[in-house]
Each structure stands twice: as structure tokens, then as C-alpha cells.
N, C-alpha and C positions, 0 to 999 in steps of 0.2 A: 804785342810788345811787352817785354818784361820790365817791370818797375825797377829801376837801378837801386832803389832804397831796399827793396825786398831781396835782391840778389846778394845783399851784404848782411843777410840775416840767416841764422840756423833755422831750418824748417822742420826738423825731426823734434821728437819728444825731447824734453830737457834731460840731458845725460847726467848721471849721478857719480860714476866712478870710472877710473882709468882701467883700460882694457888690459893693461900689462900688469900693474901692480895692485889693482883693485882699491887704491887709495880714493877717498871721496874728493871730489872737485870742490875747491873753495871759492875761487873768484874767476877763474878762466879755465878753458880747456882747449885742447888742440886736436883738430881733425887732420892727422898727419900720415904720410908714408914713412915707414920705418926703414932703417938700413937694411933689414932683411927682405924688403920689398912689399910686405903687407901693409894695409892701412888700419888705423885704429883711432880711437878717442883716447888721447893721453893727457896725463897730468904734466905739469911743468917739468918735474924732475925726469920723468920718463921720456918726454919730449927732447930735453937737452941730452939725454944719454942715447936714445934710439932714433930720434927724429932726424929727418934730412933737411930741414930748413922750412922756411915760409915762402909761398908764392905758388903760381900755377904748376901743378904737377908735383908740388912738395907737400904743402900743408897750409892751414889756416888757423888762426887763433880766434877764439870767440869769448865774449863776456858771458859768464854763467847766468847772471841776472837778467840782462837785456836781450841775451842771444844775438847781439850785434857782432859782426865781424870786426875784430880790432887789429888784425894783421894778416898778411898773406895775400 
């Protein structure tokens, strides 16, 4: 059985920059589907412009320091 607390944590290596604009992540990052259909790790600005929202099938927001899910 999956630990619910672990399900709300990023399990990959700590990401460093946005897949679209290459800006360094400062405090949060978004694992998000884009309006073009592909998924990526996005900064706040690119998430606002290209992301489709938060939730199952759309995207999740993570704290860069703790790697805990904070939205979606």
C-alpha cells in the first residue's frame, strides 16, 4: 500500500530550470501539461502562459526546497 504522504512528494531528482524558457526555479515548479499537449517542468510564468491548470490530468505544483506537492 502506498504511503499517502509519499504520494504528495516529488520523487525525481530536484529540478533546476524550466523546460520552456530555461529560467532557474526559485521556490516552486510545476509538473504540467501544456496547451500544446506535451508535459514539462515549468516555472510560474510559463505555467501561467502555457499550462492547463492544476489537478489530475492537468498538473501539480511542488515546493522546490521540500519537494512536497502544494497544489493539484
